[in-house]
C-alpha positions in Angstrom: 0.0 0.0 0.0 2.8 2.4 0.8 4.4 1.7 -2.6 1.1 2.4 -4.3 0.7 5.6 -2.4 4.3 6.7 -3.3 3.6 6.0 -7.0 0.5 8.2 -6.8 2.4 11.1 -5.2 5.3 10.8 -7.6 3.0 10.5 -10.7 1.0 13.5 -9.6 4.1 15.7 -9.1 5.7 14.6 -12.4 2.4 15.2 -14.2 2.0 18.7 -13.0 5.7 19.6 -13.6 5.5 18.2 -17.2 2.3 20.0 -17.9 3.7 23.3 -16.6 6.8 22.9 -18.8 5.0 22.0 -22.0 2.0 24.3 -22.1 2.3 27.1 -19.5 4.3 29.3 -21.7 2.9 28.2 -25.1 0.2 29.8 -27.3 -1.7 26.5 -27.6 -5.5 26.8 -27.9 -7.6 26.0 -24.8 -8.8 22.7 -26.4 -5.2 21.7 -27.3 -4.1 22.3 -23.7 -6.9 20.1 -22.4 -5.8 17.3 -24.8 -2.2 17.5 -23.7 -3.2 17.5 -20.0 -5.5 14.5 -20.6 -2.8 12.5 -22.4 -0.2 13.2 -19.7 -2.6 12.2 -16.9 -3.7 9.0 -18.7 -0.1 8.1 -19.4 0.9 8.4 -15.7 -2.2 6.9 -14.1 -3.6 4.6 -16.7 -1.6 1.5 -15.4 -3.4 1.7 -12.0 -6.9 0.6 -13.2 -5.0 -1.8 -15.6 -3.3 -3.4 -12.5 -6.7 -4.1 -10.9 -8.2 -5.3 -14.1 -5.4 -7.9 -14.3 -5.6 -8.8 -10.6 -9.4 -9.4 -10.6 -9.7 -10.6 -14.3 -12.0 -7.8 -15.3 -10.9 -7.7 -18.9 -10.6 -10.5 -21.5 -7.0 -11.2 -22.5 -7.7 -10.0 -26.1 -8.4 -6.5 -24.7 -6.0 -6.6 -21.7 -2.9 -7.5 -23.8 -3.0 -4.5 -26.2 -4.0 -2.1 -23.4 -1.1 -3.3 -21.4 1.4 -2.6 -24.1 -0.1 0.8 -25.0 -0.4 2.1 -21.4 3.0 1.0 -20.3 4.6 2.5 -23.4 2.8 5.8 -22.6 4.0 5.6 -19.0 7.6 5.0 -20.2 7.3 7.9 -22.6 6.1 10.5 -20.1 8.7 9.3 -17.6 11.5 9.8 -20.1 10.0 13.1 -21.2 10.0 14.3 -17.5 13.7 13.4 -17.1 14.5 15.1 -20.5 12.7 18.3 -19.5 14.4 18.4 -16.1 17.9 17.8 -17.5 17.3 20.2 -20.3 16.1 23.0 -18.1 18.9 22.5 -15.6 21.6 22.7 -18.3 19.8 25.5 -20.1 19.5 27.8 -17.0 23.1 27.1 -15.9 24.6 27.7 -19.3 22.5 30.8 -19.9 23.4 32.1 -16.4 27.1 31.7 -17.1 26.9 33.5 -20.4 24.8 36.3 -18.8 27.7 36.9 -16.3 30.0 37.7 -19.2 27.3 39.7 -21.1 27.2 37.2 -24.0 23.5 36.5 -24.0 20.5 37.4 -26.2 16.8 37.1 -25.8 16.7 34.4 -28.5 18.5 31.9 -26.1 16.7 33.0 -22.9 14.9 30.1 -21.2 11.8 32.4 -20.8 11.6 33.1 -24.5 8.3 31.5 -25.5 9.3 30.8 -29.1 12.6 29.1 -28.1 10.8 27.2 -25.3 8.2 25.8 -27.7 11.0 24.6 -30.1 12.9 23.0 -27.1 9.7 21.3 -26.0 9.1 19.8 -29.4 12.7 18.6 -29.5 12.3 17.1 -26.1 9.2 15.2 -27.1 10.9 13.8 -30.2 14.0 12.8 -28.3 11.9 11.1 -25.6 9.9 9.2 -28.2 13.1 7.9 -29.9 14.6 6.8 -26.6 11.3 5.0 -25.7 11.4 3.2 -29.0 15.0 2.2 -28.6 14.4 1.0 -25.0 11.4 -1.1 -26.3 13.7 -2.7 -28.8 16.3 -3.4 -26.2 13.7 -5.3 -24.1 12.5 -7.4 -27.0 15.8 -8.4 -28.6 17.4 -11.7 -27.7 19.5 -11.5 -24.5 23.2 -11.3 -24.8 25.3 -14.2 -23.5 27.7 -13.5 -20.6 30.3 -16.1 -19.8 32.0 -16.5 -16.4 34.7 -19.0 -15.3 35.2 -20.2 -11.7 37.9 -22.6 -10.6 38.1 -24.8 -7.5 40.1 -27.8 -6.4 36.8 -29.2 -5.0 35.4 -29.6 -8.6 36.3 -33.0 -10.1 35.0 -32.5 -13.6 34.2 -29.3 -15.6 30.6 -28.4 -15.8 28.6 -25.8 -17.7 25.6 -24.2 -16.0 23.2 -21.9 -17.9 21.5 -19.3 -15.7 18.2 -17.7 -16.7 16.6 -15.2 -14.4 13.5 -13.0 -14.2 11.6 -14.4 -17.2 8.5 -12.7 -15.6 6.2 -14.8 -17.8 2.7 -13.2 -17.9 -0.3 -13.4 -20.2 1.2 -10.6 -22.3 4.6 -12.3 -22.8 5.6 -13.1 -26.3 5.5 -16.9 -27.0 8.1 -16.4 -29.8 10.5 -14.6 -27.5 10.3 -17.3 -24.9 10.8 -19.9 -27.6 13.9 -18.1 -28.9 15.4 -17.9 -25.4 14.8 -21.6 -24.9 16.4 -22.4 -28.3 19.3 -20.1 -27.5 19.9 -21.9 -24.1 19.8 -25.3 -25.7 22.2 -24.3 -28.5 24.8 -23.5 -25.8 24.7 -27.2 -24.7 24.5 -26.7 -20.9 25.1 -29.5 -18.5 22.5 -28.0 -16.1 20.1 -25.0 -16.3 19.1 -22.9 -13.3 16.3 -20.4 -13.2 16.9 -17.9 -10.4 13.4 -16.7 -9.6 10.6 -14.5 -11.0 9.9 -17.1 -13.7 6.1 -16.5 -13.4 4.5 -13.0 -12.9 0.9 -13.9 -13.3 -1.8 -16.4 -12.4 -0.1 -19.7 -13.4 -3.4 -20.8 -15.1 -3.2 -17.8 -17.4 0.3 -18.6 -18.7 0.0 -22.4 -19.2 0.8 -22.1 -22.9 4.0 -20.0 -22.3 5.1 -22.3 -19.5 4.8 -25.3 -21.8 7.6 -23.9 -23.9 10.0 -24.4 -20.9 9.5 -28.1 -21.3 11.8 -27.9 -24.3 14.8 -26.9 -22.1 17.4 -29.6 -22.3 20.3 -30.4 -19.9 21.6 -33.8 -18.9 21.9 -33.0 -15.1 18.6 -31.2 -14.8 16.7 -28.0 -14.8 16.5 -26.3 -11.4 14.6 -23.3 -10.1 14.0 -21.2 -7.0 11.1 -18.8 -6.3 11.2 -15.1 -6.5 8.8 -12.5 -5.0 6.5 -12.8 -8.1 5.9 -16.5 -7.6 5.2 -15.7 -3.9 2.7 -13.0 -4.9 0.9 -15.2 -7.5 0.2 -18.4 -5.6 3.6 -20.0 -5.1 2.2 -23.5 -4.8 0.4 -23.3 -8.1 3.6 -21.8 -9.7 5.7 -24.7 -8.2 3.2 -27.3 -9.6 3.1 -25.6 -13.0 6.9 -25.5 -13.3 7.3 -29.1 -12.1 4.8 -30.2 -14.7 7.1 -28.8 -17.3 10.2 -30.6 -16.1 11.6 -28.0 -13.7 12.9 -29.2 -10.3 11.9 -26.6 -7.6 14.6 -26.2 -4.9 13.1 -25.0 -1.5 15.7 -25.1 1.3 17.3 -28.1 -0.4 19.6 -29.2 -3.1 20.9 -32.0 -5.4 24.4 -33.3 -5.9 26.0 -33.7 -9.4 28.3 -36.5 -8.3 30.4 -36.5 -11.5 31.6 -33.0 -10.7 31.3 -33.1 -6.9 29.0 -30.0 -7.1 26.0 -29.4 -4.9 23.3 -27.1 -6.3 21.0 -25.7 -3.6 18.1 -23.3 -3.6 16.3 -21.2 -1.0 13.0 -19.1 -1.0 13.2 -15.5 -2.0 15.0 -13.4 0.6 13.0 -10.3 0.0 9.6 -11.8 0.5 10.1 -15.0 2.5 13.2 -14.5 4.5 11.6 -16.1 7.6 11.2 -19.4 5.6 14.9 -19.6 4.7 16.8 -22.4 6.5 20.4 -22.5 5.4 21.4 -25.6 7.5 18.5 -27.6 6.1 19.5 -26.4 2.6 23.0 -28.0 2.8 21.9 -31.0 4.9 22.3 -33.5 2.1 25.6 -32.1 0.9 29.1 -33.0 1.9 31.8 -30.7 3.3 34.0 -31.4 0.3 31.3 -30.5 -2.2 31.6 -27.3 -4.3 28.4 -25.7 -3.2 26.3 -23.5 -5.5 23.4 -21.4 -4.0 20.5 -20.2 -6.1 18.9 -17.2 -4.5 16.6 -14.8 -6.3 17.8 -11.9 -4.2 21.6 -11.2 -4.0 21.2 -9.7 -0.5 21.5 -13.2 1.1 25.2 -13.2 0.4 25.8 -10.7 3.2 24.6 -13.3 5.7 26.8 -16.2 4.3 30.2 -17.5 4.9 32.7 -19.4 2.7 32.0 -22.5 4.9 28.4 -22.6 3.7 28.7 -21.8 -0.1 31.4 -21.2 -2.7 29.2 -19.3 -5.2 25.8 -17.6 -5.2 23.8 -17.1 -8.4 21.1 -14.4 -8.2 18.9 -12.1 -10.2 16.0 -9.9 -9.1 17.6 -6.5 -9.9 17.2 -6.7 -13.7 20.4 -4.6 -13.7 18.2 -1.6 -12.9 16.2 -2.3 -16.2 15.8 1.4 -16.9 18.2 4.3 -16.5 18.2 6.3 -14.1 16.3 3.7 -11.9 19.7 1.9 -11.6 20.7 4.1 -8.7 17.7 3.2 -6.6 17.9 -0.5 -7.4 21.6 -0.5 -6.4 20.7 1.3 -3.2 18.0 -1.3 -2.3 19.9 -4.4 -3.3 23.6 -3.5 -2.7 24.5 -5.5 -5.8 23.3 -4.4 -9.2 24.6 -6.8 -11.9 27.6 -8.8 -12.8 30.4 -10.3 -10.6 31.2 -9.5 -7.0 33.3 -11.0 -4.3 31.6 -10.9 -0.9 32.8 -12.6 2.3 35.2 -14.6 0.1 32.2 -15.9 -1.8 31.7 -15.5 -5.6 28.5 -13.8 -6.4 27.0 -13.4 -9.9 23.9 -11.2 -10.4 22.1 -11.7 -13.7 20.3 -8.8 -15.4 17.6 -11.4 -16.3 15.9 -12.0 -19.6 12.5 -10.4 -19.0 11.2 -7.1 -17.7 9.0 -5.9 -14.8 6.2 -3.5 -15.8 7.0 -1.7 -19.0 8.5 -3.7 -21.8 11.6 -1.5 -21.9 15.3 -1.7 -21.0 17.7 1.2 -21.1 21.4 0.7 -20.4 20.6 -2.6 -18.7 20.6 -5.2 -21.5 19.1 -8.6 -20.7 21.5 -11.6 -20.3 21.8 -15.3 -20.3 24.8 -16.4 -18.2 27.1 -19.3 -18.9 28.7 -20.3 -15.5 31.7 -22.5 -16.2 32.7 -24.4 -13.1 36.2 -25.8 -13.7 38.5 -28.1 -11.8 41.7 -26.2 -10.7 
């Protein structure tokens, strides 16, 4: 509820600032100004009724799907526009003020010049739209492959693990894109595949067709998954059942040993939503001290509570790498670890940017990734 209220306050403030910048000093007609105000408010607040429509199944999927893409695209656009206007005005006033000190200014370049301001507003709208289109393409394109090598004398045979995180499969997810991701993973010939949470972000019954595609994942030592906060919020038991029906082994405070490589792969519930259900000692109960222990944890924050005696490496997701600049800074603040490789308490940590999105189908300076985790004998 507090998050919802915060969004309302932020959206209202951003709407008013954007409206003031765009039309307060323009010579638009009264009807044109009403249209601009309406579009901006719909863009900022349209996703709220959409959220409730999805939660309570108030709209048929044929209508909900297009509405989802349109309204989230509009939200992304006005957010980018707001950032562009703020950055533009900050730089404009600073530069104009400096030139004014040296008497090198003219009315043409004054930020209060109505004609110049209208041209700057038009340019800001065009730039924001282009950025929005680019960010949408970044979200839909096939994830890049990131390869990491880790060595240990505990490992008896080399093994290749493919990590997929944050698929966020919902009723509006593209079947073709999920199929392309599965085909890409299989083409990399993994020994094992791990899905580090937020696989499902909808009622599991609504995404049965998309989940069936995961059945095509192939790895000789198994497909393993842990839950994220989205499984927890969308009936975790039904999500677990749906994934297991498609050949995915759910790890909940437990693990399995890949004997040929002396590797133990363990998984825990999501730290951010079910921390009270985590039992690390139960998780490693079936492992041996000499095993190379891999922990799958949706949230990377768990690494701060671990020691080298418990696990050698942690594979996480959750952050989406920030997904959308400049949200990166807030995500990093909340999660400590944004994306990529870290060394914490002498434990290796890899945080995937994930392959899906949360909310808007956009990514900006946070490309999606599929991670190849090569575990090699020293």
